C-alpha positions, -999 to 999 in steps of 0.1 A, spaced: 0 0 0 28 24 10 47 15 -22 16 22 -43 12 56 -27 48 64 -33 44 55 -70 13 78 -73 31 106 -55 61 102 -78 39 102 -109 21 133 -97 54 150 -90 68 142 -125 36 155 -142 37 187 -121 73 193 -130 66 187 -167 36 210 -168 56 236 -149 84 234 -174 60 237 -204 43 267 -188 76 285 -187 83 282 -224 72 306 -252 50 289 -278 50 302 -314 24 285 -336 34 292 -372 8 303 -397 17 305 -434 16 340 -448 -2 350 -479 21 338 -507 27 357 -539 18 339 -571 40 308 -579 72 318 -598 73 318 -636 80 301 -659 61 270 -648 66 239 -669 37 215 -668 51 183 -654 35 149 -661 38 133 -626 29 143 -591 54 156 -566 57 141 -531 69 162 -502 93 141 -482 99 162 -450 128 145 -432 133 139 -395 149 174 -392 115 190 -400 100 184 -366 64 196 -359 77 214 -328 112 228 -327 124 242 -293 154 264 -287 167 280 -255 189 310 -262 213 322 -235 195 339 -206 161 334 -223 132 312 -217 127 283 -241 110 291 -274 90 264 -292 81 269 -328 50 248 -334 34 233 -366 67 238 -385 60 208 -408 24 217 -415 33 253 -423 62 243 -446 41 217 -464 13 242 -469 37 268 -483 52 243 -507 18 232 -519 9 268 -527 42 273 -546 42 241 -566 6 235 -576 8 253 -610 35 230 -622 25 195 -610 -8 176 -614 -7 169 -576 14 180 -546 11 155 -517 30 150 -485 47 116 -483 33 96 -454 47 66 -436 27 42 -457 30 61 -490 53 51 -519 62 71 -549 52 54 -582 75 51 -611 80 85 -627 68 105 -596 89 133 -583 101 134 -546 111 166 -530 133 156 -500 137 184 -475 155 189 -441 149 223 -424 153 237 -389 140 270 -375 157 291 -348 156 326 -333 184 351 -339 192 378 -314 193 416 -322 224 426 -341 236 443 -373 205 432 -392 181 451 -369 171 461 -334 148 431 -327 149 394 -329 146 375 -362 138 339 -372 161 319 -393 157 286 -413 186 264 -424 186 232 -443 189 214 -476 167 199 -503 169 175 -532 145 167 -560 145 130 -570 128 110 -597 131 72 -596 158 75 -570 180 98 -591 188 133 -578 179 159 -604 188 191 -584 195 201 -549 208 229 -526 219 239 -491 200 270 -481 192 294 -453 170 324 -449 163 350 -421 133 372 -415 131 408 -406 149 416 -373 122 436 -356 103 410 -335 100 408 -298 114 376 -283 86 351 -278 54 341 -297 58 371 -320 86 353 -337 60 329 -352 54 356 -379 91 357 -386 92 319 -389 63 321 -414 82 346 -435 113 323 -438 93 292 -445 73 309 -472 106 324 -486 121 289 -487 90 275 -505 91 302 -532 128 297 -537 125 260 -542 95 264 -565 116 288 -586 142 261 -590 118 232 -596 88 246 -615 109 255 -646 127 222 -649 121 206 -683 98 176 -684 116 146 -699 84 124 -700 56 146 -713 21 132 -716 7 134 -751 -22 159 -753 -56 143 -758 -79 161 -783 -112 171 -766 -145 167 -783 -161 198 -800 -186 219 -781 -218 231 -799 -229 265 -785 -258 288 -792 -263 324 -778 -282 324 -745 -316 341 -744 -335 351 -712 -366 330 -706 -397 342 -725 -377 364 -749 -376 356 -786 -353 368 -812 -370 393 -835 -373 381 -871 -355 401 -897 
């Protein structure tokens, strides 16, 4: 009985400490900003593109700068996937995130991406805090790398430390998505799908109900 009470007490203490630690952290849920139109030129590709967000694209990414409380960027993977979908949709017949049980079919494109988000303290770039993203990406087809880059981006340096940096993180994720789309959307399509002729359409001028055309 006493041992059981000790176990309950220990469990309650651990939960209390965990909740207390979480309550001391800043949480910054990321919402994708309004993206500009996808970059041109956009080549019409014949196969879908899968978004393979690697282990480095965690849903929640927490950082503790020196002398500051922990800051947790939340929904990083969702915001990045949504930004990429908005930047790639004009060039591919489908843009889909690669899940655990999904498999790319022959001829499909796979955009493999690793990306981390972190806060940057005030400095030469501005009086406030900024958000930065660093990572790398590759575009593959049938296991062969077509193109890839290491990249980084940083937001405006005029945010207060804490949840306000979510807006800065959204800026860099959107910037990364637009940059990748600029490199991918214009790639030539080596396996174009032949155009299928559509049937003719017979059309007549529309007339409001009850109205007839005057005879000439």
